[in-house]
C-alpha positions in Angstrom: 0.0 0.0 0.0 1.4 3.4 -1.0 1.9 6.1 1.6 -0.6 8.4 -0.1 -3.2 5.7 0.0 -2.5 5.0 3.7 -2.9 8.8 4.5 -6.2 9.0 2.7 -7.5 5.9 4.6 -6.3 7.4 7.9 -8.1 10.7 7.2 -11.2 8.7 6.5 -10.9 6.7 9.7 -10.3 9.8 11.8 -13.3 11.6 10.3 -11.4 14.4 8.6 -12.9 13.4 5.2 -16.1 11.5 4.3 -16.3 8.3 2.2 -17.1 10.3 -1.1 -14.0 12.5 -0.6 -11.8 9.5 0.1 -13.2 7.8 -3.0 -12.4 10.9 -5.2 -8.9 11.1 -3.7 -8.2 7.4 -4.3 -9.5 7.8 -7.8 -7.2 10.7 -8.4 -4.2 8.6 -7.2 -5.1 6.0 -9.8 -5.6 8.6 -12.5 -9.3 7.9 -13.1 -12.6 8.1 -11.1 -12.7 5.3 -8.5 -16.4 4.4 -9.0 -19.2 5.0 -11.5 -20.7 7.4 -9.0 -17.6 9.6 -9.1 -17.7 9.6 -12.9 -21.4 10.5 -13.0 -20.8 13.3 -10.6 -18.2 14.8 -12.8 -20.3 14.6 -16.0 -23.5 16.1 -14.4 -23.2 19.5 -12.8 -24.5 19.8 -9.3 -27.8 21.8 -9.0 -27.4 25.4 -7.9 -31.1 26.4 -7.4 -34.4 24.9 -6.3 -37.0 26.3 -8.6 -40.8 26.5 -7.8 -43.1 27.6 -10.6 -46.9 28.1 -10.3 -49.2 29.0 -13.1 -52.8 29.5 -12.1 -56.0 31.3 -13.2 -57.8 32.8 -10.2 -61.5 33.4 -10.7 -61.3 36.8 -9.0 -57.7 38.0 -9.7 -57.1 36.5 -13.1 -53.9 34.8 -14.2 -51.3 34.3 -11.5 -47.7 33.4 -12.3 -45.1 32.6 -9.6 -41.5 31.8 -10.3 -39.2 31.3 -7.3 -35.6 30.4 -7.6 -33.9 29.6 -4.3 -30.1 29.3 -4.2 -29.1 26.0 -2.6 -26.2 27.9 -0.9 -28.9 29.6 1.2 -30.1 26.1 2.3 -26.6 25.1 3.3 -26.2 28.3 5.3 -29.5 27.7 7.1 -28.3 24.2 8.1 -25.1 25.7 9.5 -27.1 28.3 11.4 -29.4 25.5 12.8 -26.4 23.8 14.3 -25.8 26.9 16.4 -29.2 26.7 18.2 -28.6 25.9 21.8 -30.0 22.6 23.2 -32.9 24.2 25.2 -34.0 26.3 22.3 -33.9 23.2 20.0 -36.3 21.4 22.5 -38.7 24.4 22.3 -38.6 24.5 18.5 -39.2 20.7 18.4 -42.2 21.1 20.7 -43.6 23.9 18.6 -43.2 21.9 15.4 -44.8 18.9 17.1 -47.8 21.0 18.2 -48.3 22.0 14.6 -48.3 18.4 13.5 -44.7 18.4 12.1 -42.7 15.4 13.4 -39.2 16.8 13.0 -36.1 17.0 15.2 -34.0 20.1 14.7 -31.0 18.5 16.3 -30.9 16.0 13.5 -30.0 18.7 10.9 -26.4 18.1 10.0 -24.4 19.7 7.1 -23.4 16.3 5.8 -27.0 15.2 5.5 -28.0 18.3 3.6 -25.2 17.7 1.1 -26.5 14.3 0.4 -30.0 15.7 -0.2 -28.6 18.4 -2.5 -26.6 15.9 -4.4 -29.8 14.0 -5.2 -31.8 17.1 -6.1 -30.6 17.0 -9.7 -33.0 14.0 -10.2 -36.0 15.7 -8.6 -38.9 16.9 -10.7 -42.4 17.4 -9.3 -45.3 18.4 -11.5 -48.7 18.9 -9.9 -51.8 19.3 -12.0 -55.2 19.8 -10.4 -58.3 18.2 -11.9 -59.0 21.5 -13.6 -56.5 23.0 -15.9 -56.4 26.2 -13.9 -53.3 25.4 -11.7 -49.9 23.9 -12.7 -47.1 23.6 -10.2 -43.5 22.5 -11.0 -40.7 22.0 -8.5 -37.2 21.1 -9.7 -33.5 21.7 -9.3 -31.4 23.4 -11.9 
């Protein structure tokens, strides 16, 4: 085993890098992507925005067009800020969410989890059509 390979595995074991980063580093040592996942990541650009589009025809107000583009960097920043919430405040937030019928634990928000979600967003596309043709909603990553 080469010294570089040993160092990468030691960084992985100590938690300094995650498995994907170790995979990329090992692939770089071999001169090619280590797995098909790494190759797919290189060929497909990561999404930068979450887009929500709504086209509707309101009976009273007429046509309504909504087009929201949220930078995913904002989502990552929010996750980092959530990690700064003190324990007692997290418990209060969790109780308030539970009272509203939302079963979610704020303490489980971790930056590495959000990165996994964002990495998978490139495959997300949601189209919602109501029974009438008056409302169309699209949610996707770009």
